[in-house]
PyMOL Python script that loads the backbone (N, CA, C, O; Angstrom):
from pymol import cmd

cmd.read_pdbstr("""\
ATOM      1  N   UNK A   1       0.894  -1.236  -0.019  1.00  0.00           N
ATOM      2  CA  UNK A   1      -0.057  -0.023  -0.027  1.00  0.00           C
ATOM      3  C   UNK A   1       0.921   1.279  -0.040  1.00  0.00           C
ATOM      4  O   UNK A   1       1.854   1.416   0.751  1.00  0.00           O
ATOM      5  N   UNK A   2       0.589   2.171  -1.006  1.00  0.00           N
ATOM      6  CA  UNK A   2       1.433   3.271  -1.002  1.00  0.00           C
ATOM      7  C   UNK A   2       1.101   4.270   0.250  1.00  0.00           C
ATOM      8  O   UNK A   2       0.216   3.978   1.054  1.00  0.00           O
ATOM      9  N   UNK A   3       1.812   5.377   0.351  1.00  0.00           N
ATOM     10  CA  UNK A   3       1.721   6.307   1.426  1.00  0.00           C
ATOM     11  C   UNK A   3       0.445   6.981   1.535  1.00  0.00           C
ATOM     12  O   UNK A   3      -0.127   7.177   2.608  1.00  0.00           O
ATOM     13  N   UNK A   4      -0.007   7.347   0.346  1.00  0.00           N
ATOM     14  CA  UNK A   4      -1.227   8.103   0.145  1.00  0.00           C
ATOM     15  C   UNK A   4      -2.388   7.267   0.623  1.00  0.00           C
ATOM     16  O   UNK A   4      -3.213   7.786   1.376  1.00  0.00           O
ATOM     17  N   UNK A   5      -2.516   5.988   0.236  1.00  0.00           N
ATOM     18  CA  UNK A   5      -3.521   4.981   0.527  1.00  0.00           C
ATOM     19  C   UNK A   5      -3.585   4.710   1.963  1.00  0.00           C
ATOM     20  O   UNK A   5      -4.653   4.561   2.557  1.00  0.00           O
ATOM     21  N   UNK A   6      -2.268   4.637   2.597  1.00  0.00           N
ATOM     22  CA  UNK A   6      -2.187   4.397   3.930  1.00  0.00           C
ATOM     23  C   UNK A   6      -2.669   5.588   4.766  1.00  0.00           C
ATOM     24  O   UNK A   6      -3.250   5.405   5.836  1.00  0.00           O
ATOM     25  N   UNK A   7      -2.434   6.765   4.290  1.00  0.00           N
ATOM     26  CA  UNK A   7      -2.745   8.038   4.960  1.00  0.00           C
ATOM     27  C   UNK A   7      -4.376   7.970   5.044  1.00  0.00           C
ATOM     28  O   UNK A   7      -4.997   8.225   6.075  1.00  0.00           O
ATOM     29  N   UNK A   8      -4.951   7.606   3.859  1.00  0.00           N
ATOM     30  CA  UNK A   8      -6.350   7.707   3.760  1.00  0.00           C
ATOM     31  C   UNK A   8      -6.992   6.726   4.703  1.00  0.00           C
ATOM     32  O   UNK A   8      -7.936   7.027   5.433  1.00  0.00           O
ATOM     33  N   UNK A   9      -6.410   5.491   4.649  1.00  0.00           N
ATOM     34  CA  UNK A   9      -6.848   4.374   5.641  1.00  0.00           C
ATOM     35  C   UNK A   9      -6.775   4.771   7.132  1.00  0.00           C
ATOM     36  O   UNK A   9      -7.626   4.417   7.948  1.00  0.00           O
ATOM     37  N   UNK A  10      -5.718   5.519   7.428  1.00  0.00           N
ATOM     38  CA  UNK A  10      -5.612   5.960   8.757  1.00  0.00           C
ATOM     39  C   UNK A  10      -6.721   7.027   9.138  1.00  0.00           C
ATOM     40  O   UNK A  10      -7.310   6.991  10.218  1.00  0.00           O
ATOM     41  N   UNK A  11      -6.942   7.925   8.214  1.00  0.00           N
ATOM     42  CA  UNK A  11      -7.976   9.016   8.460  1.00  0.00           C
ATOM     43  C   UNK A  11      -9.346   8.350   8.527  1.00  0.00           C
ATOM     44  O   UNK A  11     -10.201   8.779   9.301  1.00  0.00           O
ATOM     45  N   UNK A  12      -9.566   7.315   7.732  1.00  0.00           N
ATOM     46  CA  UNK A  12     -10.913   6.681   7.830  1.00  0.00           C
ATOM     47  C   UNK A  12     -10.982   5.952   9.113  1.00  0.00           C
ATOM     48  O   UNK A  12     -12.000   6.086   9.791  1.00  0.00           O
ATOM     49  N   UNK A  13     -10.049   5.221   9.513  1.00  0.00           N
ATOM     50  CA  UNK A  13     -10.029   4.468  10.903  1.00  0.00           C
ATOM     51  C   UNK A  13     -10.247   5.478  11.972  1.00  0.00           C
ATOM     52  O   UNK A  13     -11.090   5.258  12.841  1.00  0.00           O
ATOM     53  N   UNK A  14      -9.495   6.647  11.966  1.00  0.00           N
ATOM     54  CA  UNK A  14      -9.754   7.641  13.007  1.00  0.00           C
ATOM     55  C   UNK A  14     -11.058   8.168  12.958  1.00  0.00           C
ATOM     56  O   UNK A  14     -11.660   8.246  14.029  1.00  0.00           O
ATOM     57  N   UNK A  15     -11.622   8.551  11.907  1.00  0.00           N
ATOM     58  CA  UNK A  15     -12.991   9.033  11.857  1.00  0.00           C
ATOM     59  C   UNK A  15     -14.034   8.076  12.449  1.00  0.00           C
ATOM     60  O   UNK A  15     -14.969   8.443  13.161  1.00  0.00           O
ATOM     61  N   UNK A  16     -13.761   6.715  12.054  1.00  0.00           N
ATOM     62  CA  UNK A  16     -14.723   5.733  12.602  1.00  0.00           C
ATOM     63  C   UNK A  16     -14.617   5.614  14.074  1.00  0.00           C
ATOM     64  O   UNK A  16     -15.618   5.495  14.780  1.00  0.00           O
ATOM     65  N   UNK A  17     -13.389   5.648  14.550  1.00  0.00           N
ATOM     66  CA  UNK A  17     -13.182   5.551  16.058  1.00  0.00           C
ATOM     67  C   UNK A  17     -13.743   6.800  16.733  1.00  0.00           C
ATOM     68  O   UNK A  17     -14.314   6.616  17.808  1.00  0.00           O
ATOM     69  N   UNK A  18     -13.668   7.966  16.288  1.00  0.00           N
ATOM     70  CA  UNK A  18     -14.233   9.196  16.671  1.00  0.00           C
ATOM     71  C   UNK A  18     -15.813   9.068  16.749  1.00  0.00           C
ATOM     72  O   UNK A  18     -16.446   9.406  17.749  1.00  0.00           O
ATOM     73  N   UNK A  19     -16.325   8.607  15.728  1.00  0.00           N
ATOM     74  CA  UNK A  19     -17.847   8.527  15.698  1.00  0.00           C
ATOM     75  C   UNK A  19     -18.197   7.454  16.780  1.00  0.00           C
ATOM     76  O   UNK A  19     -19.153   7.677  17.523  1.00  0.00           O
ATOM     77  N   UNK A  20     -17.508   6.356  16.903  1.00  0.00           N
ATOM     78  CA  UNK A  20     -17.941   5.339  17.963  1.00  0.00           C
ATOM     79  C   UNK A  20     -17.941   6.043  19.378  1.00  0.00           C
ATOM     80  O   UNK A  20     -18.841   5.881  20.201  1.00  0.00           O
ATOM     81  N   UNK A  21     -16.867   6.815  19.563  1.00  0.00           N
ATOM     82  CA  UNK A  21     -16.739   7.556  20.932  1.00  0.00           C
ATOM     83  C   UNK A  21     -17.920   8.540  21.010  1.00  0.00           C
ATOM     84  O   UNK A  21     -18.582   8.610  22.045  1.00  0.00           O
ATOM     85  N   UNK A  22     -18.182   9.263  19.988  1.00  0.00           N
ATOM     86  CA  UNK A  22     -19.235  10.297  20.072  1.00  0.00           C
ATOM     87  C   UNK A  22     -20.579   9.585  20.348  1.00  0.00           C
ATOM     88  O   UNK A  22     -21.349  10.116  21.148  1.00  0.00           O
ATOM     89  N   UNK A  23     -20.885   8.539  19.805  1.00  0.00           N
ATOM     90  CA  UNK A  23     -22.204   7.817  19.963  1.00  0.00           C
ATOM     91  C   UNK A  23     -22.206   7.155  21.371  1.00  0.00           C
ATOM     92  O   UNK A  23     -23.264   7.113  21.999  1.00  0.00           O
ATOM     93  N   UNK A  24     -21.021   6.617  21.908  1.00  0.00           N
ATOM     94  CA  UNK A  24     -20.970   6.158  23.235  1.00  0.00           C
ATOM     95  C   UNK A  24     -21.257   7.206  24.197  1.00  0.00           C
ATOM     96  O   UNK A  24     -22.089   7.045  25.090  1.00  0.00           O
ATOM     97  N   UNK A  25     -20.500   8.427  24.020  1.00  0.00           N
ATOM     98  CA  UNK A  25     -20.770   9.509  24.967  1.00  0.00           C
ATOM     99  C   UNK A  25     -22.163  10.047  24.935  1.00  0.00           C
ATOM    100  O   UNK A  25     -22.713  10.436  25.964  1.00  0.00           O
ATOM    101  N   UNK A  26     -22.746  10.073  23.749  1.00  0.00           N
ATOM    102  CA  UNK A  26     -24.207  10.563  23.665  1.00  0.00           C
ATOM    103  C   UNK A  26     -25.164   9.673  24.351  1.00  0.00           C
ATOM    104  O   UNK A  26     -26.086  10.121  25.032  1.00  0.00           O
ATOM    105  N   UNK A  27     -24.922   8.262  24.155  1.00  0.00           N
ATOM    106  CA  UNK A  27     -25.833   7.367  24.823  1.00  0.00           C
ATOM    107  C   UNK A  27     -25.665   7.496  26.339  1.00  0.00           C
ATOM    108  O   UNK A  27     -26.653   7.494  27.072  1.00  0.00           O
ATOM    109  N   UNK A  28     -24.435   7.606  26.805  1.00  0.00           N
ATOM    110  CA  UNK A  28     -24.204   7.780  28.319  1.00  0.00           C
ATOM    111  C   UNK A  28     -24.779   9.047  28.808  1.00  0.00           C
ATOM    112  O   UNK A  28     -25.328   9.080  29.909  1.00  0.00           O
ATOM    113  N   UNK A  29     -24.682  10.146  28.022  1.00  0.00           N
ATOM    114  CA  UNK A  29     -25.206  11.481  28.448  1.00  0.00           C
ATOM    115  C   UNK A  29     -26.640  11.430  28.378  1.00  0.00           C
ATOM    116  O   UNK A  29     -27.246  11.991  29.291  1.00  0.00           O
ATOM    117  N   UNK A  30     -27.300  10.864  27.469  1.00  0.00           N
ATOM    118  CA  UNK A  30     -28.776  11.109  27.377  1.00  0.00           C
ATOM    119  C   UNK A  30     -29.448   9.950  28.008  1.00  0.00           C
ATOM    120  O   UNK A  30     -30.624  10.078  28.350  1.00  0.00           O
ATOM    121  N   UNK A  31     -28.795   8.780  28.205  1.00  0.00           N
ATOM    122  CA  UNK A  31     -29.511   7.567  28.660  1.00  0.00           C
ATOM    123  C   UNK A  31     -30.316   6.887  27.588  1.00  0.00           C
ATOM    124  O   UNK A  31     -31.180   6.062  27.885  1.00  0.00           O
ATOM    125  N   UNK A  32     -30.042   7.224  26.327  1.00  0.00           N
ATOM    126  CA  UNK A  32     -30.742   6.559  25.223  1.00  0.00           C
ATOM    127  C   UNK A  32     -30.272   5.115  25.136  1.00  0.00           C
ATOM    128  O   UNK A  32     -29.105   4.791  25.352  1.00  0.00           O
ATOM    129  N   UNK A  33     -31.244   4.263  24.807  1.00  0.00           N
ATOM    130  CA  UNK A  33     -30.925   2.917  24.702  1.00  0.00           C
ATOM    131  C   UNK A  33     -30.177   2.814  23.322  1.00  0.00           C
ATOM    132  O   UNK A  33     -30.583   3.493  22.379  1.00  0.00           O
ATOM    133  N   UNK A  34     -29.000   1.908  23.172  1.00  0.00           N
ATOM    134  CA  UNK A  34     -28.350   1.689  21.893  1.00  0.00           C
ATOM    135  C   UNK A  34     -29.205   1.177  20.859  1.00  0.00           C
ATOM    136  O   UNK A  34     -28.977   1.564  19.713  1.00  0.00           O
ATOM    137  N   UNK A  35     -30.194   0.334  21.071  1.00  0.00           N
ATOM    138  CA  UNK A  35     -31.100  -0.198  20.096  1.00  0.00           C
ATOM    139  C   UNK A  35     -32.041   0.867  19.644  1.00  0.00           C
ATOM    140  O   UNK A  35     -32.394   0.820  18.465  1.00  0.00           O
ATOM    141  N   UNK A  36     -32.455   1.726  20.330  1.00  0.00           N
ATOM    142  CA  UNK A  36     -33.488   2.702  19.902  1.00  0.00           C
ATOM    143  C   UNK A  36     -32.648   3.846  19.124  1.00  0.00           C
ATOM    144  O   UNK A  36     -33.175   4.409  18.165  1.00  0.00           O
ATOM    145  N   UNK A  37     -31.487   4.150  19.493  1.00  0.00           N
ATOM    146  CA  UNK A  37     -30.676   5.069  18.873  1.00  0.00           C
ATOM    147  C   UNK A  37     -30.298   4.580  17.408  1.00  0.00           C
ATOM    148  O   UNK A  37     -30.351   5.351  16.449  1.00  0.00           O
ATOM    149  N   UNK A  38     -29.940   3.341  17.304  1.00  0.00           N
ATOM    150  CA  UNK A  38     -29.501   2.713  15.979  1.00  0.00           C
ATOM    151  C   UNK A  38     -30.790   2.518  15.118  1.00  0.00           C
ATOM    152  O   UNK A  38     -30.787   2.643  13.894  1.00  0.00           O
ATOM    153  N   UNK A  39     -31.781   2.232  15.784  1.00  0.00           N
ATOM    154  CA  UNK A  39     -33.088   2.087  14.949  1.00  0.00           C
ATOM    155  C   UNK A  39     -33.457   3.346  14.312  1.00  0.00           C
ATOM    156  O   UNK A  39     -33.877   3.365  13.155  1.00  0.00           O
ATOM    157  N   UNK A  40     -33.312   4.449  15.052  1.00  0.00           N
ATOM    158  CA  UNK A  40     -33.719   5.749  14.424  1.00  0.00           C
ATOM    159  C   UNK A  40     -32.726   6.244  13.628  1.00  0.00           C
ATOM    160  O   UNK A  40     -33.070   6.984  12.706  1.00  0.00           O
ATOM    161  N   UNK A  41     -31.461   5.975  13.796  1.00  0.00           N
ATOM    162  CA  UNK A  41     -30.191   6.467  13.060  1.00  0.00           C
ATOM    163  C   UNK A  41     -30.010   5.902  11.603  1.00  0.00           C
ATOM    164  O   UNK A  41     -29.865   6.549  10.566  1.00  0.00           O
ATOM    165  N   UNK A  42     -30.054   4.525  11.777  1.00  0.00           N
ATOM    166  CA  UNK A  42     -29.725   3.711  10.517  1.00  0.00           C
ATOM    167  C   UNK A  42     -30.683   2.641  10.340  1.00  0.00           C
ATOM    168  O   UNK A  42     -30.423   1.827   9.454  1.00  0.00           O
ATOM    169  N   UNK A  43     -31.671   2.497  10.970  1.00  0.00           N
ATOM    170  CA  UNK A  43     -32.862   1.458  10.867  1.00  0.00           C
ATOM    171  C   UNK A  43     -32.273   0.054  11.048  1.00  0.00           C
ATOM    172  O   UNK A  43     -32.647  -0.923  10.399  1.00  0.00           O
ATOM    173  N   UNK A  44     -31.369   0.040  11.937  1.00  0.00           N
ATOM    174  CA  UNK A  44     -30.753  -1.298  12.376  1.00  0.00           C
ATOM    175  C   UNK A  44     -30.504  -1.266  13.858  1.00  0.00           C
ATOM    176  O   UNK A  44     -29.454  -0.809  14.308  1.00  0.00           O
ATOM    177  N   UNK A  45     -31.574  -1.804  14.710  1.00  0.00           N
ATOM    178  CA  UNK A  45     -31.451  -1.618  16.072  1.00  0.00           C
ATOM    179  C   UNK A  45     -30.218  -2.480  16.604  1.00  0.00           C
ATOM    180  O   UNK A  45     -29.778  -2.139  17.702  1.00  0.00           O
ATOM    181  N   UNK A  46     -29.653  -3.478  16.006  1.00  0.00           N
ATOM    182  CA  UNK A  46     -28.692  -4.370  16.490  1.00  0.00           C
ATOM    183  C   UNK A  46     -27.336  -3.961  16.138  1.00  0.00           C
ATOM    184  O   UNK A  46     -26.387  -4.668  16.477  1.00  0.00           O
ATOM    185  N   UNK A  47     -27.151  -2.790  15.432  1.00  0.00           N
ATOM    186  CA  UNK A  47     -25.803  -2.468  14.956  1.00  0.00           C
ATOM    187  C   UNK A  47     -24.782  -2.483  15.937  1.00  0.00           C
ATOM    188  O   UNK A  47     -23.781  -3.190  15.825  1.00  0.00           O
ATOM    189  N   UNK A  48     -25.024  -1.640  17.009  1.00  0.00           N
ATOM    190  CA  UNK A  48     -23.909  -1.546  18.092  1.00  0.00           C
ATOM    191  C   UNK A  48     -23.539  -2.855  18.758  1.00  0.00           C
ATOM    192  O   UNK A  48     -22.386  -3.176  19.044  1.00  0.00           O
ATOM    193  N   UNK A  49     -24.622  -3.581  18.980  1.00  0.00           N
ATOM    194  CA  UNK A  49     -24.436  -4.943  19.638  1.00  0.00           C
ATOM    195  C   UNK A  49     -23.700  -5.899  18.765  1.00  0.00           C
ATOM    196  O   UNK A  49     -22.902  -6.685  19.277  1.00  0.00           O
ATOM    197  N   UNK A  50     -23.912  -5.885  17.495  1.00  0.00           N
ATOM    198  CA  UNK A  50     -23.225  -6.720  16.560  1.00  0.00           C
ATOM    199  C   UNK A  50     -21.723  -6.295  16.467  1.00  0.00           C
ATOM    200  O   UNK A  50     -20.839  -7.151  16.435  1.00  0.00           O
ATOM    201  N   UNK A  51     -21.444  -4.922  16.424  1.00  0.00           N
ATOM    202  CA  UNK A  51     -20.139  -4.418  16.461  1.00  0.00           C
ATOM    203  C   UNK A  51     -19.377  -4.938  17.688  1.00  0.00           C
ATOM    204  O   UNK A  51     -18.250  -5.430  17.640  1.00  0.00           O
ATOM    205  N   UNK A  52     -20.090  -4.779  18.746  1.00  0.00           N
ATOM    206  CA  UNK A  52     -19.429  -5.097  20.134  1.00  0.00           C
ATOM    207  C   UNK A  52     -19.025  -6.617  20.047  1.00  0.00           C
ATOM    208  O   UNK A  52     -17.935  -7.000  20.474  1.00  0.00           O
ATOM    209  N   UNK A  53     -19.915  -7.441  19.496  1.00  0.00           N
ATOM    210  CA  UNK A  53     -19.716  -8.838  19.446  1.00  0.00           C
ATOM    211  C   UNK A  53     -18.720  -9.294  18.260  1.00  0.00           C
ATOM    212  O   UNK A  53     -18.361 -10.449  18.031  1.00  0.00           O
ATOM    213  N   UNK A  54     -18.387  -8.233  17.623  1.00  0.00           N
ATOM    214  CA  UNK A  54     -17.470  -8.579  16.443  1.00  0.00           C
ATOM    215  C   UNK A  54     -18.148  -9.276  15.238  1.00  0.00           C
ATOM    216  O   UNK A  54     -17.412  -9.752  14.373  1.00  0.00           O
ATOM    217  N   UNK A  55     -19.376  -9.365  15.122  1.00  0.00           N
ATOM    218  CA  UNK A  55     -20.159  -9.751  14.162  1.00  0.00           C
ATOM    219  C   UNK A  55     -20.136  -8.890  12.858  1.00  0.00           C
ATOM    220  O   UNK A  55     -20.226  -9.365  11.725  1.00  0.00           O
ATOM    221  N   UNK A  56     -20.018  -7.699  13.129  1.00  0.00           N
ATOM    222  CA  UNK A  56     -19.954  -6.577  12.064  1.00  0.00           C
ATOM    223  C   UNK A  56     -18.947  -5.624  12.393  1.00  0.00           C
ATOM    224  O   UNK A  56     -18.498  -5.658  13.538  1.00  0.00           O
ATOM    225  N   UNK A  57     -18.511  -4.771  11.578  1.00  0.00           N
ATOM    226  CA  UNK A  57     -17.653  -3.821  11.755  1.00  0.00           C
ATOM    227  C   UNK A  57     -18.223  -2.393  11.259  1.00  0.00           C
ATOM    228  O   UNK A  57     -18.929  -2.316  10.253  1.00  0.00           O
ATOM    229  N   UNK A  58     -17.903  -1.379  11.958  1.00  0.00           N
ATOM    230  CA  UNK A  58     -18.529  -0.192  11.449  1.00  0.00           C
ATOM    231  C   UNK A  58     -17.842   0.428  10.209  1.00  0.00           C
ATOM    232  O   UNK A  58     -16.658   0.765  10.211  1.00  0.00           O
ATOM    233  N   UNK A  59     -18.651   0.550   9.175  1.00  0.00           N
ATOM    234  CA  UNK A  59     -18.067   1.053   7.921  1.00  0.00           C
ATOM    235  C   UNK A  59     -18.043   2.612   7.878  1.00  0.00           C
ATOM    236  O   UNK A  59     -18.666   3.290   8.696  1.00  0.00           O
ATOM    237  N   UNK A  60     -17.340   3.101   6.947  1.00  0.00           N
ATOM    238  CA  UNK A  60     -17.308   4.601   6.783  1.00  0.00           C
ATOM    239  C   UNK A  60     -18.626   5.095   6.549  1.00  0.00           C
ATOM    240  O   UNK A  60     -19.064   6.037   7.209  1.00  0.00           O
ATOM    241  N   UNK A  61     -19.330   4.494   5.602  1.00  0.00           N
ATOM    242  CA  UNK A  61     -20.787   5.090   5.298  1.00  0.00           C
ATOM    243  C   UNK A  61     -21.584   5.094   6.388  1.00  0.00           C
ATOM    244  O   UNK A  61     -22.265   6.092   6.621  1.00  0.00           O
ATOM    245  N   UNK A  62     -21.625   3.897   7.283  1.00  0.00           N
ATOM    246  CA  UNK A  62     -22.508   3.866   8.337  1.00  0.00           C
ATOM    247  C   UNK A  62     -22.088   4.788   9.461  1.00  0.00           C
ATOM    248  O   UNK A  62     -22.954   5.232  10.215  1.00  0.00           O
ATOM    249  N   UNK A  63     -20.802   5.107   9.621  1.00  0.00           N
ATOM    250  CA  UNK A  63     -20.317   6.089  10.591  1.00  0.00           C
ATOM    251  C   UNK A  63     -20.779   7.394  10.155  1.00  0.00           C
ATOM    252  O   UNK A  63     -21.192   8.165  11.022  1.00  0.00           O
ATOM    253  N   UNK A  64     -20.771   7.776   8.875  1.00  0.00           N
ATOM    254  CA  UNK A  64     -21.298   8.995   8.399  1.00  0.00           C
ATOM    255  C   UNK A  64     -22.867   9.190   8.661  1.00  0.00           C
ATOM    256  O   UNK A  64     -23.369  10.262   8.996  1.00  0.00           O
ATOM    257  N   UNK A  65     -23.495   8.115   8.479  1.00  0.00           N
ATOM    258  CA  UNK A  65     -24.950   8.074   8.881  1.00  0.00           C
ATOM    259  C   UNK A  65     -25.178   8.405  10.235  1.00  0.00           C
ATOM    260  O   UNK A  65     -26.040   9.222  10.557  1.00  0.00           O
ATOM    261  N   UNK A  66     -24.391   7.767  11.119  1.00  0.00           N
ATOM    262  CA  UNK A  66     -24.559   7.889  12.629  1.00  0.00           C
ATOM    263  C   UNK A  66     -24.267   9.266  13.021  1.00  0.00           C
ATOM    264  O   UNK A  66     -25.032   9.903  13.745  1.00  0.00           O
ATOM    265  N   UNK A  67     -23.058   9.786  12.507  1.00  0.00           N
ATOM    266  CA  UNK A  67     -22.689  11.181  12.785  1.00  0.00           C
ATOM    267  C   UNK A  67     -23.769  12.229  12.404  1.00  0.00           C
ATOM    268  O   UNK A  67     -24.083  13.168  13.135  1.00  0.00           O
ATOM    269  N   UNK A  68     -24.315  11.966  11.163  1.00  0.00           N
ATOM    270  CA  UNK A  68     -25.368  12.887  10.719  1.00  0.00           C
ATOM    271  C   UNK A  68     -26.583  12.939  11.606  1.00  0.00           C
ATOM    272  O   UNK A  68     -27.110  14.009  11.913  1.00  0.00           O
ATOM    273  N   UNK A  69     -27.017  11.770  12.011  1.00  0.00           N
ATOM    274  CA  UNK A  69     -28.110  11.626  13.001  1.00  0.00           C
ATOM    275  C   UNK A  69     -27.866  12.243  14.280  1.00  0.00           C
ATOM    276  O   UNK A  69     -28.722  12.928  14.839  1.00  0.00           O
ATOM    277  N   UNK A  70     -26.546  11.986  14.832  1.00  0.00           N
ATOM    278  CA  UNK A  70     -26.113  12.612  16.090  1.00  0.00           C
ATOM    279  C   UNK A  70     -26.027  14.119  16.066  1.00  0.00           C
ATOM    280  O   UNK A  70     -26.238  14.769  17.090  1.00  0.00           O
ATOM    281  N   UNK A  71     -25.729  14.671  14.944  1.00  0.00           N
ATOM    282  CA  UNK A  71     -25.670  16.054  14.693  1.00  0.00           C
ATOM    283  C   UNK A  71     -27.094  16.579  14.730  1.00  0.00           C
ATOM    284  O   UNK A  71     -27.349  17.610  15.353  1.00  0.00           O
ATOM    285  N   UNK A  72     -28.060  15.877  14.057  1.00  0.00           N
ATOM    286  CA  UNK A  72     -29.357  16.304  14.105  1.00  0.00           C
ATOM    287  C   UNK A  72     -30.017  16.258  15.613  1.00  0.00           C
ATOM    288  O   UNK A  72     -30.771  17.139  16.026  1.00  0.00           O
ATOM    289  N   UNK A  73     -29.668  15.236  16.285  1.00  0.00           N
ATOM    290  CA  UNK A  73     -30.089  15.177  17.697  1.00  0.00           C
ATOM    291  C   UNK A  73     -29.599  16.235  18.542  1.00  0.00           C
ATOM    292  O   UNK A  73     -30.328  16.759  19.384  1.00  0.00           O
ATOM    293  N   UNK A  74     -28.292  16.608  18.344  1.00  0.00           N
ATOM    294  CA  UNK A  74     -27.731  17.679  19.206  1.00  0.00           C
ATOM    295  C   UNK A  74     -28.389  19.048  18.817  1.00  0.00           C
ATOM    296  O   UNK A  74     -28.708  19.869  19.676  1.00  0.00           O
ATOM    297  N   UNK A  75     -28.574  19.247  17.483  1.00  0.00           N
ATOM    298  CA  UNK A  75     -29.220  20.362  17.040  1.00  0.00           C
ATOM    299  C   UNK A  75     -30.581  20.579  17.531  1.00  0.00           C
ATOM    300  O   UNK A  75     -31.023  21.719  17.671  1.00  0.00           O
ATOM    301  N   UNK A  76     -31.311  19.457  17.815  1.00  0.00           N
ATOM    302  CA  UNK A  76     -32.721  19.592  18.327  1.00  0.00           C
ATOM    303  C   UNK A  76     -32.779  19.606  19.832  1.00  0.00           C
ATOM    304  O   UNK A  76     -33.861  19.525  20.414  1.00  0.00           O
ATOM    305  N   UNK A  77     -31.603  19.711  20.488  1.00  0.00           N
ATOM    306  CA  UNK A  77     -31.459  19.838  21.906  1.00  0.00           C
ATOM    307  C   UNK A  77     -30.960  21.180  22.273  1.00  0.00           C
ATOM    308  O   UNK A  77     -29.901  21.613  21.818  1.00  0.00           O
ATOM    309  N   UNK A  78     -31.714  21.850  23.098  1.00  0.00           N
ATOM    310  CA  UNK A  78     -31.172  23.273  23.471  1.00  0.00           C
ATOM    311  C   UNK A  78     -30.240  23.127  24.587  1.00  0.00           C
ATOM    312  O   UNK A  78     -29.961  22.036  25.085  1.00  0.00           O
ATOM    313  N   UNK A  79     -29.755  24.274  24.978  1.00  0.00           N
ATOM    314  CA  UNK A  79     -28.575  24.269  26.053  1.00  0.00           C
ATOM    315  C   UNK A  79     -28.957  23.685  27.458  1.00  0.00           C
ATOM    316  O   UNK A  79     -28.109  23.270  28.248  1.00  0.00           O
ATOM    317  N   UNK A  80     -30.265  23.689  27.695  1.00  0.00           N
ATOM    318  CA  UNK A  80     -30.653  23.222  29.010  1.00  0.00           C
ATOM    319  C   UNK A  80     -30.835  21.649  28.889  1.00  0.00           C
ATOM    320  O   UNK A  80     -31.111  21.005  29.901  1.00  0.00           O
ATOM    321  N   UNK A  81     -30.693  21.071  27.747  1.00  0.00           N
ATOM    322  CA  UNK A  81     -30.819  19.634  27.687  1.00  0.00           C
ATOM    323  C   UNK A  81     -32.257  19.256  27.263  1.00  0.00           C
ATOM    324  O   UNK A  81     -32.579  18.072  27.163  1.00  0.00           O
ATOM    325  N   UNK A  82     -33.054  20.185  27.035  1.00  0.00           N
ATOM    326  CA  UNK A  82     -34.495  19.920  26.645  1.00  0.00           C
ATOM    327  C   UNK A  82     -34.562  19.812  25.214  1.00  0.00           C
ATOM    328  O   UNK A  82     -33.961  20.616  24.501  1.00  0.00           O
ATOM    329  N   UNK A  83     -35.284  18.831  24.726  1.00  0.00           N
ATOM    330  CA  UNK A  83     -35.530  18.624  23.391  1.00  0.00           C
ATOM    331  C   UNK A  83     -36.558  19.608  22.824  1.00  0.00           C
ATOM    332  O   UNK A  83     -37.561  19.833  23.501  1.00  0.00           O
ATOM    333  N   UNK A  84     -36.396  20.220  21.628  1.00  0.00           N
ATOM    334  CA  UNK A  84     -37.295  21.085  21.063  1.00  0.00           C
ATOM    335  C   UNK A  84     -38.188  20.294  20.292  1.00  0.00           C
ATOM    336  O   UNK A  84     -37.701  19.374  19.635  1.00  0.00           O
ATOM    337  N   UNK A  85     -39.488  20.509  20.258  1.00  0.00           N
ATOM    338  CA  UNK A  85     -40.393  19.698  19.455  1.00  0.00           C
ATOM    339  C   UNK A  85     -40.349  20.096  18.037  1.00  0.00           C
ATOM    340  O   UNK A  85     -40.510  21.283  17.752  1.00  0.00           O
ATOM    341  N   UNK A  86     -40.148  19.230  17.141  1.00  0.00           N
ATOM    342  CA  UNK A  86     -40.105  19.557  15.727  1.00  0.00           C
ATOM    343  C   UNK A  86     -41.611  19.875  15.234  1.00  0.00           C
ATOM    344  O   UNK A  86     -42.603  19.202  15.514  1.00  0.00           O
ATOM    345  N   UNK A  87     -41.578  20.897  14.539  1.00  0.00           N
ATOM    346  CA  UNK A  87     -43.021  21.351  14.116  1.00  0.00           C
ATOM    347  C   UNK A  87     -43.254  20.864  12.688  1.00  0.00           C
ATOM    348  O   UNK A  87     -44.323  21.096  12.124  1.00  0.00           O
TER     349      UNK A  87
END
""", "prot")
cmd.dss("prot")
cmd.show_as("cartoon", "prot")
cmd.util.cbc("prot")
cmd.orient("prot")
């Protein structure tokens, strides 16, 4: 693998690890069940459990979808931690 491909692979791995940490932090902070989060985020309630069990791995595309959903959830939460009701 040439240096450029190795650099890209490193960036992708770092991005995926960052997303996993962000999701873990969000779940701990909000008390959201992992199955409910993944069902709403990517329509796969078992995603995180399967990753933990080593049955699946988090792909770049799935990490992007999780981060997008997480950003949407953070946007819908005001500074006091109360969710705004979408109209």
